N, C-alpha and C positions, 0 to 999 in steps of 0.2 A: 791385451790382456783378455783370459778365457770367463766367460761368463758361468759364475758358480752355483748358480740355479740349476744347472744340470750336473750330476754327480758324476764322475765315471766309473767305469765298472769297478776297478779295487777299492774306489771308495766305499762301494755297495757289500763287498764280500763280508761275509759271517760264517765263521767255523761250521763245519758239517753241511752245508748247504750244496745240493749237485744239480746241475743243470742238463744233464745227460743219464742216459741208463744204457749199458752196451748188453747186447744176449749174451746168453751162456756160451764158453769158447766148445766149440763142437769140432775141433781136430786136435790129435795128441798134444800135450804138452811137450816142449821141445826143451834141451837147455840154450837158452838165448845168447849167453855170454859164448856158449862154444860156437855157436851160427854165425855171431855177428864179431866178436872179438872183442876183447876188454877196453879196448878204445872207444868203441860204440856205446859204450852202457853208462846211461846214467848213474852219478854216484849220489844226487840228491834228489827228490821228486820236485817237479817244477814250481815256481811260485806263480801260481795262476790264482785268480781270484774265485772263492767258492760262493757261486749265485745262481739262484732258480731257473731256470729256464724262462720263465715268464721275464724275469730281470734282463735276461740276455736279450731276448728279442725286443724290448721295450728299450734296451740301450742303444742296438744297432739300427734300430725302426729311426730312432732319435737322431742318431750320427746320418744317415742317410738323408733325412731332413735340410742338414747342414750343407750338402751338396747342391751346385747349381748346374741345370742342365735344359735341354730344351724341353722336357718335358715338365719343366715346374717353373720357368720362366724365359722372357725374352733375351735372346742371346746372339746380338749382332756383331758377331766375332768378323772384322773385315780383313778379309784374305783368308780365312777359313771358313769355308760355308758351314753353317753350324744350322742346318734344316731340322725340321720333324722327321723322326723314324717311323714309319708307317707301323701298325702294330703287326699288321698282315703278314710284313719281313719274318718277324719273328716266329709265327705260328709254321710258315711254311720252312723254315729254316730249322724248326725242331720236329718236323717229321722224322718219323724213326727210318724211312729210306736215306735219309741225308744225316741224320743226329748219330746214327746207329751205326755206319760204317767207319772202315779202318784204312788208313794209305795202303798196307802191306796187302788188301785184298788183292786177287786177281783180277785184271781190267774185265774180262766176262762176267765176272760176279756184279760189278759196278756201272754197268753200261748207262745207266737211266742219270746217275751222277755225271759220268763223263759227257754224255750227249746234254747235260743242260751247260757245262762248261763251255762245250765246242758252241754250245749255239750263241752263248754270252760272248764268246771271242768274236763270232762272226758278227753279231749284233754291233759291239762295238768297233768293229772296224767298220762298219756300216755309218755309225753316227760320226765316226773321227774321218772318215775319207781315206783310210790307211788298207793296206791288202791284207795285211794279218796281224794278229795281236797273241801276247802270250799274257798268261794269269799268274805268272809266277811272283813276281815282286811284291813285297809285303804291304807297302805302303808308298806315298808318294816320293819322297825323297829316295825311297830306295829304287823306285822307278827311273829316278832322274840318273840315278850312277849306271844304273841298269844300260839306258839307252846311251850314255856316253861312252860306256864300255865296247857298245856295237860299233858307236861310231867312231872310237879310235881302232876297233879291228877293222873296220873297212876299209879305213885310209893304209892300215898296215898291211891290210889286205893286199892294196894293189901297190905294195913298196913304196907308199907316202910316209915316209916317217918323220918326217920334218913337220907337222901339222901337231903343232903342241899348244895352239891357244884356244880358249874357249870365248868368246864375247857375252858379257852379260850386261844388259843396262843397267843405269844406276837406280831404278827404282825395281829392281828386281827381286822376288822372293830370297829370303838369305839361303837358303838351300841350295840355291843356282851355283853361285859362286863356291859355295862349299862340295858341294857336288861334282863340280867340274877338278878343284884341287883333289880329292879324293880319288878321282878316276885318272889322275897322273897330268891333268893338264894345267897351263897359266891361265888364270882368270884375268880377261881384260875388260876393263868399264867403258862404254859408251854412254855419251850424255843423253838427258833428257832435254828436250827445247822447251820454249815458250809455253807452248800449248800441253806438256806434257806428253810427248811421244818422243820416239825415238830420234834423235837430231841425225837425219842422213849426211849430213854432211861429215859429221864427228864419225858415224860409221864407216864411210869411205876412207875415212882416214886411219882408221886401227885399223880395218880389213887387208892383209897380206898373205904372200905364199904360204904363210905359217897358221892359217885359221882353218882350225879344225871343224868350228860349230858357231854358230848364234843359238842363244838360250832365247825362248821370248815368251812372254805371257801375253796373249790377245785375247779380251781384253787385257790388259795390263795391270800393274799393282796400283796404279791410281783410279782404275774403275774404267780407264779409255780404250777406245779401240783404235787399235792402231792401223790407220787409213793407208799407210805407204807400204801395207805389208807384201804386197805383190812387188815393187820396185826393191823392197829389203831382200826379198827371196832372192832377186836377179842378182843384186850386188854380193851375197853372198855364195850362190851357186856359178857366178861365174868367175869367181875367186878359187873354187873348189872346195868349197866349204858344203857344211851341210845345216839344216834347219830343225831347232830340238823344239818341241812345243811343252811349255808345264801348261800341264791340262786343269791346274788349279783353280781357273776362273771359267771354265766350259759349260757351268751353270748358265752363264749369261749371254750365251750364241747356240747351246744346242738345239738342232733341227732350223737353226737357221743358218749357220756356216758351218763348215767342217776345215780342221786345221790342212786335211791332205788339200783342200781345195784351193788352199790360201800359200801353198808351197812348202810345207814342213813335212820333214824327211821322217821324223820318229817324234813321237807322241807318247805320254803319260797321261794317265787320267787318276783319280783318286776317286774310287768307290765309296769310301767312308765319307766324301762330300757331297759332291753333285749327284750320285744313285743311292743316298739314305742308308748307308751303313753306320753303326753304330759308330760316334767319333769322340776322341780325348780319352784319356785315362790310362794312355799307353797303349790302346789298339786293342783288339788286330785290326789293322788296316786292311787296303787293298790297292797296289798301284800299276795294275795292266801297262805293258808298252805297247803301242802298234807303230808298225814299221811299213815302210813301201816297200816295194818287192826285193829292188836290191840289197836290204838289210836281213832277209828272211834265212840266209843260212846262218847269219850269226847271233840267231835268237837263242836264247837260254834253252838247254836241253833237259828233259826230253821235250818235244813238242808234241802237243796231241792234235792227233789227224784222224782222217776218216776212211777207212781201208774195205770196200766192198760194204757191208752193212755193219761194221764193228768200226768202235771208237778205241784206239790204240796210242801209248805214247811210243813217240819214234826218239829212242836217243843216237842213233848212228849221224851225229851232225858234227862233221871232223871240223868245220869253223866256227861253231859256236862258242859265244863266252863262256860257257859251263852252267851247271846249275847254280841259280842263285838265291834259291830257297828249298829247304827241306819239301820234299812229296811234291806238291803241286799248288801253292800257294797259299792264302787263306779260305780253304773252301765256304765256310759260313757265310763269309763276308760277301764272296760271290753268289750264293745262293739269295741271300737278301737282295744284290742290284739286280740280280735276275728278275725276282719277283716284283720289285719296282718296276722295271720296264716294261715287263710283259702287263702289268697291272695300268700302265700309263698311256702305253700304247704310243703313236708316233704322235699324234696331233697333241696327246697330255704333254709329252716332253716339248713340243712347241710352247704351248701353254706356261709351263715351268719357266722357262726363259720369257716371254712375255710379260709375267708376272713378275719376275724377281728382277726385270730393267725399271718396269714401273714405279715399283715400290721403292727402289733406292732414288729414283727421280722425284718421286714425292717428297721423302725424306729431305735431301738435299735442297729443294727449293723452300719448305719450309724452315729450314734452318738458316738458310745464307744470310738473313737479316740481322742475326745473332753472332755468327760465327765467320771469319773469314773465309772465303771459298777460293783457295789458288787457282784453279783451272774451272771457269766458270763456261763449261759446255756440258750438252747433255752426257751424261755417263753411261754405264751400263748396269750392271748386277752390284758394284757399291762405290762409295765416294769418299772423297777425302775432304774435310774441312780441319781448319788450324783453329787454335784459341791463343793466337797471338795477343789479339786485343784484351783478353782476360789477363794475361800472364802480366802487360801492362799495369794491372791492376793489383799483382802479387800472386794473382791465382793461376797455378800451371796446369795444365791438361792433366796430369796426374791427380792432383788435386779435384777436377771436376770428375776423373772417372771412380775414384773414391767416393766421391760424394752419391753418385748413381747407385752406387750398394743400397744406399737408405732408401731408394723409390723400388729394389727389389730386382735391379736388371743387373744382367752380366755386362761390365764396361765393353764397349769394342775395343780393337787394336789402336794404342795407342804409341806416338813418336816412330811410327813408320808408315809408308815409306819415308825414309831417313833424308830425303831431300823435299820434305816439307816440315817446316818449324813448328811445332807443339802439334802435331799431327792428330788427329782422330780419324779411325778408318772403320767405315760402317757399313755393316753389308746386312740387311734384313732379310732375305732370302722370299722365295713367293708364298710361305708357308704361314704367313702372319697375318692378320687381319688389319685393317685400315684401324680401328680402334685401338689394338696395341702399338702401331705405328704411332698412330697419333697421341696416346700416350706417353711414349718415349720421347716424343719430340717436344713433348709440354714439358717435361723433367729436363730436360737438356736447358729449354729457354728460362725455365724457372731457377736452373742452378747456374745461367749465365746472369741472371738478375740477382742472385745472391751474392756473386762476385763483386757486384758493381757496391750494392748495399750494405754486405756483414759479410766479406770476405773471410773473416777467420772462421765463419762459420763452414765454408767449404773448405779451407784451409787442412782443417782438423777433423774432416770427415774419414773415415764412415763412423755415424754415429749409434746404429740400432743392430751391427753384427755381432756375431758371437767373440769374434775379434776386432778389435781396434786398429788403428794405423799403428803400423810398426816400422821398425829400423829394417827398410829392404836389404841395405847392403847386407848389414850382418847375417840377416835371414838366409839370403843367397849364399851367404860363404860358410855361414855356420849355422846348417839348419839343424832344427831339435827334430829327428825323426820318428823316437819312439818316449812311449810315458815313462817316466819314472816318479816312483813313491815319493822321494824327497824332495821332488820339485825343479 
């Protein structure tokens, strides 16, 4: 139920109030109906609220305060790094030389922008241990699909049309099997062992002459480093397959380990995660893909290259999988990521990984007395705990996540990975203070105590938010997406 203390803008409407003023028409009047056609001419005035400019500003400012983001509170969304976005990145992205250019400009007029992208490609290749990188893909899943299409083109280019399977761990991100399917492959599951790592014996069982690739996140979705990665790489490569690296968890190993050194052939990155581009709200994101030299002919075209002293786009790529994004990626996000990398420097990026891992392990050890810890070993940047003991008291993980809203926190990812019962997946990132981590842990412990002493309090949460507990099934299947004066 909505909080009625905040009237909606239609309810503020009073006849003859105006919240805008338009300048006088300074071009010749034309017959609009003749220009546009009768079908496009409105027959009636739009039913818009009549409010003052001040009312409009207060309305939208109040609405903005109802949103949760990294600028307003802790956002420990496991599997989806939600770190602070430095405002310096925004300042640089708004420089006129970046924000006022147009993708149709001739390359010689935007050499600075192209130089930034070329330098970013080179830097990301160094960070990942790849030979070259494309910035075209618009987000992580788009990068996955692009990488898999290149793997498919590689095999078919070698006359190997039988490789129709992509192996995906049972703890993988949901986008992995989805991307494999969209790319025309059959997704095959490999099991996780008792330590939360890929089961090598099961991997050997599912690998055959039809294996095109293994998609893997390292550290994996449980926040654990795949210690047998070199043996896994050998198993796949000996069978003629390729290794695909999901870069969603790069924040844990940046400047400490490189996917290329582990044996990966294709890598995607999430610049809107690891490299502090704005995250959420539908984008835009950026999912660059890095490849080893043998995959370079298959990269999306055009390729940004340097010829003599000029940066140019090379579209003469007969084996390319084709263009995957209009123009050349989400340029503004690339500028933000480049600014972040140059600001941090190599040592700064190394510290990012150190503190991300330290923060996660600190929180995990503080919470393990109140929650089940399915994998009791050091984690990397994120960890998974279970609410099984609270469930025995009638309080589900969903209930505890809702209760966290009353403390002002965005809940962690819940019920994922699916191979952990009643899962909480927590990723604190490196940008949060110890005080924030402690306050969050204290809230989790308090909620655990409430589950024992007053379970109904947790079961009926949240209690302080604008919208209380809703029917989530109905909300998902029949969402109300616009305001109606009739209610």
